[in-house]
N, C-alpha and C positions, 0 to 999 in steps of 0.2 A: 610296502616293496616299492624298491626302488623301481625306477621306469627302467632306468637302464645299470647294467653289471658297475656298480664306481669303480674309479681308478685309486688303486689304493696306493699310499707312499710307501717306499723303502723303510722308515721307520718302523713301520709294523712288526717287520722282520727280524729287528734287534729287540723285542720284546722278549725277555727271557721268562717269565709270568705266565702261567699257561691263561691262567683266568682272565689276568689284563689282557691277554693276545686278543681271547677272546671275544671279550666284553668290545675293543676296540674295533676287531673284524664286524660283529654282530651289529652294531651298531649304526652301522650306513643302511641296514635291511631292516629295521626297527622306527627308523626316523619317523615321528608322525603319525604315531601307532599309538596305541595305548597303554600298548608297554614299555614305551623309551622308556619312560624314570624308573621303573624297575627293572628294566633288563642288568645290570651290573648284579644284582641279589639274585634274578634268575640263573646267571653265570656262576655267580661262587657257591649258589647251592647245588648245581649242579654238579660243578667238579670238582666237589671237595673231598678228591681223595689224589694222592701224587702223582702228577701228570712229568713223566720221566720224558726228558731229551738225551740222547747219546752224540757224540761229536766222534766223525770217522776221516780216515784221508785216504787216497790210494792215491800213491803218486803225490801231484799237483791238485788232484783234485780233492775238495773238502765239501762234506755234505751232513747234513744235521736227519737222524732218525729218531720219529717221536713214537716209542713203545707206548701201542695201546693195550697192554693187557695187565696195568694196576688198577683196575677198577673193581669194585666190590665181588664181580664176578670172572674177573681175571680177561674178560672179553672184548675187543672191539666198540660191540654193541652196548657197551653202558654209558658211553660218550652221548650216541643218539639218542639214546631209551629214556638217560637223568634228563638232558637239555629237554624234551619232550615232557618230562613227568612236571618239572620244576615249568616250564612254560604253561601247563595245564592249568597246575595249582595257583600260579598269580591268575589267571583267566578267571579260576572259579573266585578267587578272592572277590575279585573286581567285580562279578555280577552278584554277589551278595545274597547269592541264594545255595537253599538247605540241600539241594537236590543231588539226588548221589550219581557219580556218571560210570557208565561200568566200558573197560577197557578190555578188549576180548582180542586173546593172540591164539592163535594157530602156529603151531612152530614145531618142531624135529629136532632141537637145540639150544642154541645159545639166544637165541630173542627173547623167549619166553622167560627164562631167568633172567635176566639183564632188565625187561618190563617191570617184570615181581617185582628186581630190588628196587627200582627208580621208584615206586609207586606205591612203595613199603611206606608207611605210617604217613601218606599224605592225605589227608580229611578231605573227604568227599568222593572218592573215587571207590570202585572194587573191582578187581582183576581176575580174570576169569581166562584160563592156561588149558589151551588144546591141547594135546599130543596125541602121535601114534605108541601103542599100547606096545610094551616088548620093542622099540625101534631108537629108544636112547640112552644111551650108556646110563650107569647108574650113577657116577657123577654130577649126568643133566640133570633125572628123575630128580636127584637131590636137591639140585638147584632151581628145580621148577617147581619142585614143593615144599622148600621151607621156608616160606614167607608168610604161611597163613592166610592165605589166596585160596579161592576155589580153583581146582584143576581136575580135567579130567582126561582118562586115558582110552 
């Protein structure tokens, strides 16, 4: 981690590819870390789904909106969960250990589905999801239980 928040240049805001934008932004925070050389691969694995930005204007004001519902579970939490899973997967590769890491998630909805999706088929991880019986919608329950992971309600 940098000792201070880096000053970003305006050119960063002109990058229209989300993977490249993420890499350029995050590279400041991974400088001199064990993951610095792997960051581009981490970002590309994490955000391997369509990332859509829409341009709008109201009068003379122009703005851009990033649509956060195009990930595998249609939730904004796909962004964070998939970056976490890709980063942890890369760290596990660097450690060269064959141990299993358990990811424990307690949720009442979208977080569990995003985490289960993100860690799905990642070697070396077991996901356990806890959710309240009868307190999630049928769609959410499906997202929580369809990944071949352990779950309890």
